[in-house]
N, C-alpha and C positions, 0 to 999 in steps of 0.2 A: 257071271255073278248073278246072284239071286236078288240082291238088294240094290235098287236103282233110285233110291230116294233123292240122292244128291246128283241131279241130272247134269248140272254145270261141271261138277267134279268129274263125272264120267266123260263128258265131252273133252275136258282138258286133257285127260289121259289118252284119248284118241288122237288129239292134236300132238301130244308128246311123241307118240309113235311116228307121226308124219314128219315132225321136224327133227327127230332123233337127237334130242337133248341128252347128253351122256356124260357119265364119269369115264375116266380113262384109267386102265390098269397101268401101273408104273412098272415097266419092264426092266428098269435099271437094277433092281434088287428083287428078283422074282421069289427067292426063298422067303424073304421077309414079307412080301406081299401075299403069298399064298398061305401063310400060317399065322393068322391072327391069334392073339391071346385074349380069350374072353374075359379074363380078370383084369386086364390092363387096357386102358383107353389111350391109344397113341395121340400125341400132340399134333401130328400131321392131319390135314383135312382129308377125310376118308369116310367110306362106309365099309363095314366088314360083316360077314355072316359065316355061320358054322352050322352044318347039318351032320347027321351020321355018315353021309356019303361024300361031302366035300366042304371046303372052306376057302374063302378068299378075302383079302383086304384090297380095296379098290381106291386108288388115289383120286381125290376130288379137289386137288389144289387149284385147278383152273376152271372148276365148275362155277358158272354164273347163274345162280338160282334166282328166278323171277317169281315173286309171290303172287298168289291168287286168293280171292275171297272165298271163304267157305259158304256154300249156298244156304246152309241152315243157321249160320251164326256169323253176322258181318263184323264181329269183333275178333275173328280168328283168320289168320292167313294159313295157307299150306304151300309147300314146295314139293316138287317131285323131279326125278330124273331117272334115266335108264343107263345101264352099262352095256356097251356093245360086246365086250369080251365075255361077260357072264350071262347076258340076256335077263338080268333082273331089273326090276323097277321098284323104287321106294317112294314113300310119301311121309312127310313130317309136318304136323300142324303146330302152331304156336300163336301167342297173342299178336294181334295186328299192330298195336301201338308200342313204341319203344318204352314208354313209361310203365306199361304193364309187363313187358317182356323182361325188364331188368329188375323186377321185384325179387327180394331175397327168398320169398316163399315159394318161388318156382323151382327151387332145387329140391328134388325128391322124386317119388315114384308116381306114375300116372298109368292109366290103362293103355294097352296096346290096341291098335286099330285093325279092324277088318280092312283088307286092302281096298283102296279107293273110297273108304267110308269112315274117315275119322269123325268123331262126334264131339270133340272138345280139344283144348290145347294140349300140346306135348304128347301127341299120340303118333307112334311110328307104325307103319304098315309096309308090307313087301309082297311081291310075287317073284318067284325064281324057279329055275329048272330043278328037276330031281337031282341031277348031278352033271358034271362037265362033259359026259359022253352023250347027254340027252338035251342038248341046247335047243333043238328045234321044237316049236310049239306042238307038233304032232305027238311028242312024247309026254305031254301034260305039264302041269305047273303046280308048285306048292304055293298056296295062297294063305296069307296070314288070317287068322281068326281073331275077332275081338275077344278080349279077356282082361281080367284084373285079378291077379293072385300072386303067390310067391314066385311062380314060374312064368306068368304071363304079365308083362309090364313094359313100360317105357320109363327108364330112369334118367333124369336130367342131373348131371353131376357138375356142370359148369356152364354159365352164360356170361360171355365177356363182350363188352362193347369195344369195337376195334376201329371205328371210323364213321364217315358219312358219305352219302352219295345222293346229292340233290335233296329231295324231301325225305330220304330214307336214312335211318341209322343202320350201320352194319354191325352185326353181332356174330360171334361164333358160339354155337351150341354143341356141347359135348355130352354124350350119354351112352347108355347101353340098353338092350332090349332082349326080350325072349317071347316067343309065341308058339302056340300050337297051330298047325296048318291043316288046310283041306287040300287033298291031292285032286286036282281037276283035270280030267282027260275026256275030251268030247262032251257028252251029256252026262257023264258019270262023275260023281263026287264020292270020295272016301277019305278016311282019316289019313292025314299026312304026317310028315316028320316034325319033330320039335326043332325050331330054329332059334339061334341066339346070335348076338353080335354086338358091335359097337358102331358109333357114328361120331363124327366131328365135322360140322358143316357151317359154312358162312351164309347167313341169311339177311334179309332186309326187313326192317320194321319202320312204320311211319313215324315221323317226328311231328308231334302235335304243336 
């Protein structure tokens, strides 16, 4: 990465690799899991992606996402996790406090994030392999580029409060995204594939 302004966020992703926080692909119905429909957002907890070379929907039912403060803005949380089966990692930012997260005005479109570098709430970012035959890092990675346009976006379609956990309120955030990517391999960067997909994640926000 060329942008290391958010040092604590970078360190958190290094920690993520060490502790291997991961979504798990649901093997009970592999046909359904492998072929997400970009126009429909499943009600199941998941992340999904589609590139010109491959697509997957990954079950996140049992994913326990722990929020972290964004270094540049202490009113925003972010969560992240990695998938062992697809070797992708995603990040999603959102308002830190429950009272802000559940505001009706949060339904809509927001920018998409450069991977590891969200700059505001409701920004999704990702890094993933070029295809399922090139999972090893030596083959390079597609890295989301920041953008805000008709094709570069994070769209929040539903925010639902579903419970409490101590000082946190539990929410489910549903949405879709699209981003242009950079293909990074070694020291070389070049234009990568367009990536789109959906997500439906359970997150924590502070109760004031």
